[in-house]
C-alpha positions as CSV (number, residue, x, y, z in Angstrom):
1,X,11.1,34.4,-15.8
2,X,8.6,33.2,-18.5
3,X,6.4,30.1,-18.2
4,X,8.4,28.5,-21.0
5,X,11.6,29.0,-19.0
6,X,10.0,27.7,-15.8
7,X,8.8,24.5,-17.6
8,X,12.2,24.0,-19.2
9,X,13.8,24.4,-15.8
10,X,11.5,21.8,-14.3
11,X,12.5,19.2,-16.8
12,X,16.2,19.8,-16.1
13,X,16.0,19.3,-12.4
14,X,18.6,16.8,-11.0
15,X,16.9,13.9,-9.3
16,X,17.7,13.8,-5.6
17,X,19.5,10.8,-4.1
18,X,17.1,8.0,-3.0
19,X,16.1,8.1,0.6
20,X,17.4,5.6,3.1
21,X,15.5,2.3,3.4
22,X,15.6,0.7,6.8
23,X,14.8,-2.6,8.5
24,X,11.9,-2.1,10.9
25,X,11.1,-4.2,14.0
26,X,7.6,-3.5,15.1
27,X,5.4,-4.3,18.1
28,X,2.3,-6.0,16.7
29,X,0.2,-4.8,19.7
30,X,0.6,-1.1,18.8
31,X,0.9,-1.3,15.0
32,X,-1.8,-1.5,12.4
33,X,-1.6,-2.5,8.8
34,X,-3.6,-0.2,6.5
35,X,-4.4,-1.7,3.0
36,X,-5.6,1.1,0.7
37,X,-7.7,0.7,-2.4
38,X,-6.5,-2.7,-3.7
39,X,-9.6,-3.1,-5.8
40,X,-10.4,-4.8,-9.1
41,X,-11.3,-1.5,-10.9
42,X,-8.0,0.2,-10.1
43,X,-5.5,-2.6,-9.5
44,X,-5.5,-4.5,-12.8
45,X,-3.3,-5.2,-15.7
46,X,-5.1,-2.6,-17.9
47,X,-5.1,0.4,-15.7
48,X,-2.4,-0.1,-13.1
49,X,-0.1,-3.1,-13.7
50,X,2.3,-1.9,-11.1
51,X,-0.4,-2.4,-8.5
52,X,-0.8,-6.0,-9.6
53,X,2.9,-6.5,-9.3
54,X,2.8,-5.2,-5.7
55,X,0.1,-7.7,-4.6
56,X,2.4,-10.6,-3.6
57,X,4.4,-8.3,-1.3
58,X,1.2,-6.8,0.2
59,X,-0.1,-10.4,0.6
60,X,3.1,-11.4,2.4
61,X,2.7,-8.5,4.9
62,X,-1.0,-9.3,5.3
63,X,-0.2,-12.9,6.1
64,X,2.5,-11.9,8.6
65,X,0.2,-9.4,10.2
66,X,-2.5,-11.9,10.6
67,X,-0.1,-14.5,12.0
68,X,1.1,-12.0,14.6
69,X,-2.5,-10.9,15.4
70,X,-2.0,-7.3,14.3
71,X,-4.9,-4.9,13.8
72,X,-5.7,-4.7,10.0
73,X,-7.9,-2.1,8.4
74,X,-8.9,-2.1,4.7
75,X,-9.8,1.1,2.8
76,X,-11.9,1.6,-0.3
77,X,-12.4,4.4,-2.7
78,X,-15.6,6.3,-2.3
79,X,-17.4,4.4,-5.1
80,X,-16.3,0.9,-4.4
81,X,-17.8,-2.0,-2.4
82,X,-16.1,-4.7,-0.4
83,X,-16.8,-7.1,-3.3
84,X,-14.3,-4.9,-5.3
85,X,-11.4,-5.8,-3.1
86,X,-9.0,-8.1,-4.9
87,X,-9.3,-11.8,-3.9
88,X,-5.6,-12.0,-3.0
89,X,-6.1,-9.6,-0.1
90,X,-9.8,-10.1,0.9
91,X,-10.5,-8.9,4.5
92,X,-11.7,-11.3,7.1
93,X,-15.1,-10.6,8.6
94,X,-13.3,-9.2,11.7
95,X,-11.2,-6.8,9.8
96,X,-12.8,-3.3,9.4
97,X,-13.2,-1.5,6.1
98,X,-13.3,2.3,5.8
99,X,-14.4,4.2,2.7
100,X,-13.3,7.6,1.6
101,X,-11.5,9.6,-1.0
102,X,-7.8,10.1,-0.8
103,X,-7.5,10.7,3.0
104,X,-8.8,7.6,4.6
105,X,-9.2,9.5,7.9
106,X,-11.6,12.0,6.3
107,X,-15.2,11.2,7.0
108,X,-14.5,7.8,8.4
109,X,-14.0,6.2,11.8
110,X,-10.4,5.2,11.1
111,X,-9.0,7.4,13.8
112,X,-11.4,6.0,16.4
113,X,-10.7,2.4,15.3
114,X,-6.9,3.0,15.8
115,X,-7.3,4.8,19.1
116,X,-9.5,2.0,20.5
117,X,-6.8,-0.5,19.7
118,X,-4.0,1.7,21.2
119,X,-2.3,2.0,17.8
120,X,0.8,4.2,17.8
121,X,2.1,3.4,14.3
122,X,0.7,2.3,11.0
123,X,2.1,0.4,8.1
124,X,0.6,1.9,5.0
125,X,0.4,-0.1,1.7
126,X,-1.8,0.4,-1.4
127,X,-2.4,2.1,-4.7
128,X,-2.8,5.6,-5.8
129,X,0.5,6.4,-4.1
130,X,0.2,10.1,-4.8
131,X,-3.4,10.0,-3.6
132,X,-4.5,7.5,-0.9
133,X,-1.0,6.6,0.4
134,X,0.3,10.2,0.5
135,X,-2.8,11.7,2.0
136,X,-3.5,9.0,4.5
137,X,0.1,9.0,5.6
138,X,-0.1,12.8,6.0
139,X,-3.3,12.4,8.0
140,X,-1.6,9.8,10.2
141,X,1.3,12.1,10.8
142,X,-1.1,14.9,11.8
143,X,-2.4,12.5,14.4
144,X,1.1,11.9,15.8
145,X,1.2,8.3,14.5
146,X,4.5,6.8,13.3
147,X,4.3,5.7,9.7
148,X,6.0,2.8,8.0
149,X,5.9,2.8,4.2
150,X,7.2,-0.4,2.5
151,X,8.1,1.2,-0.9
152,X,7.5,-2.0,-2.8
153,X,3.9,-2.2,-1.5
154,X,2.7,1.1,-3.1
155,X,1.8,1.8,-6.6
156,X,0.5,4.3,-9.1
157,X,-0.2,4.4,-12.8
158,X,3.2,5.9,-13.4
159,X,6.5,5.3,-11.5
160,X,7.1,9.0,-11.1
161,X,4.0,9.3,-8.9
162,X,5.5,6.6,-6.7
163,X,8.9,8.2,-6.6
164,X,7.4,11.6,-5.8
165,X,5.3,10.2,-3.0
166,X,8.3,8.5,-1.4
167,X,10.4,11.7,-1.7
168,X,7.5,13.8,-0.4
169,X,6.9,11.6,2.7
170,X,10.6,11.5,3.5
171,X,11.2,15.2,3.1
172,X,7.9,17.1,3.8
173,X,7.8,19.1,7.1
174,X,4.5,17.4,7.9
175,X,5.7,13.8,7.6
176,X,9.5,13.5,7.6
177,X,9.8,13.1,11.4
178,X,7.2,10.4,11.4
179,X,8.0,8.3,8.4
180,X,10.3,5.2,8.0
181,X,10.8,3.9,4.5
182,X,11.4,0.2,4.2
183,X,10.6,-2.8,2.0
184,X,8.2,-5.6,2.7
185,X,11.0,-8.1,3.4
186,X,12.6,-5.7,6.0
187,X,9.5,-5.5,8.1
188,X,10.0,-7.7,11.2
189,X,7.3,-8.5,13.7
């Protein structure tokens, strides 16, 4: 098969059916909310308007998590500072911030923070769906954590990256047994 034939074949692949979206009832004592890379430099109208559109849903989850006294961790890209976090979702002084590339477990104390709090599952929201969300969720699955992904709280520069990430998490051997796909309004605490 030639490269041209392979590429033509890729663009004629039938899209799989959407994965099932479920209501989730969580225990706030054993669940953490991870907010990944919601920063001014990568979550703005110019570079990633879909991220800006997701902020109200992320803010709703953040407010609910705070109300229910859940453990909340913010994550930044390697070059950002806490001042870069968008004002709509600014962390409280008691909420930790980790900083890394696409896998927020790599080179950070995220695993230790979650273990100290007895966390068994994480709700992951954020941008760079195909980067930070995908890789952090995969890292969480490798640590035997259950993962909840509100699909309306993740974003990328292109919808295909979001679609791919959701499909990958729902179907990959490394994550499919640990992931529940939901929407922000279906997360019940």
